[in-house]
C-alpha positions, 0 to 999 in steps of 0.5 A: 308421922306427926301427932298434933294435940290441940288442948282447948278449954273444953275439949282436946283435938288431935290429928296425925299427919303424914308430912302435911296430910292429915290422916286421922283426927278425933276429939276427947275431953280431959275426963275421958279415958283416952287409952283406946284413942292412944292405942289407935294412934300408936298403930300409926307410929307417930315419931314426934308430938306437937302440942298447942295448949291454952290450959297450962295445967294440962300441958305437962300432964299430956306431955308426960302421958305422950312420952310414957305411952309413945316414947316420943318427944314433944314440941310445945308451941309458944310465942317465942318459937312460932316464927310469926310476927305478933304485932301486939302489945304483949306477944307472950299472951297470945293463945297458942291456938290463935298463933297456930291459926295464923300460921296455917293461914299464912302458909295456905291462904292469901293475906290479908285475912280474918280468922274466926274460930268458934270455940269456948270463946269466939276469936277474931284474928287479923292477919295483915298483908305480910302475914303478921298477926296484928290483933283481933277480938274475943267474944263469948263462945256460942255454947258458953253464952247459952250455958250462962244464960240457961244457968242464970234463968230458973225457968230455962232448960238445956236445949239443943244449939241449932237453928230453928225454922223461924226467927220468932220462936213459939216456945222457950226452946225456939226463943233460945235457939233463935237468939243464940244462933241467929245472934251469933250469925249477926255478930260474926257478920257485924264484926267482919264488917267492922274489921274490914272498915277499920283495916280498909281492906276486903279481908279473906275470911276463914272459919274454923272451930266447933260451930263453924260448920253449923254457922257457915251456911247461914253467913252471907259474907264469902268465906272459907271453912277449914275445920282443921286449921289449928292442927295444920298450923301446928305442923307448919310451926314445927317444920319451921323449927326443924 
C-alpha cells in the first residue's frame, strides 16, 4: 500500500493506493486533529508515503509526522524527480500539484490536453502531443475570489457558493452566486477556447479539484472529470523512480 499526501494551500488531501487503485481517500485542514485519520490509514498498512506539496513549511512537518506515526519513508515530488519534460522558463517553479496532474494525464489520457484544476487558484496546465508540460495560466480560485469580494464589501455577507436558479439575482446573495459561479463557467470556457486557438489544437479537457464536480455539469465544452487526478499522478511519478 502507498500513502499519497497532497498538501495544498487551503486543504490537504490524501489517498491510499493498492498498486494503482485508490482504495481510500479523505481531506483535512492543517489545523485539524489528524490522529483519527492516521489511525484509519494505519489499518491499511502503508509501506511508503509520497508527498506533493505547494506549502514548503508543511512539507517537513508532515514528513516527520508520517515517519513518527507510521515508521515509513517519504518520497517528496519535485521538478527534478518527476521524469516529465517541463518546457517552461524555470521548471523548478512549477507547483508539485501541477506536475502530478500532468503525470496522471500523460499516463491515463490522450495528449494533447488542458488540465483545469479548481483549488485556491484555478490553474490551466497545457500538455503537448509528446506529454510535455508547455505552460499554462493561473487565475484566482472560485472560493478565493468570493472571500476577497466579501471581505472588501461591508454590506456583503458570507454566502454559499452554488449556482442560483437565474443569472439575474433578486437579492445580494443571488447576485454574488450568479457573478462568481456563472462567471467561473465563462472564464473556463473562454480560457479553453483561447488555449485551443493558440495551440491550434482541439485539446482534450480534464477537470479536477474541489469545485470541478460543481462546474462540470454547467460546461458546454466536452470534458472528463477526474477528482483524484493529482493523487493518481503522484503514484505514477513515484513508480517511475522505483
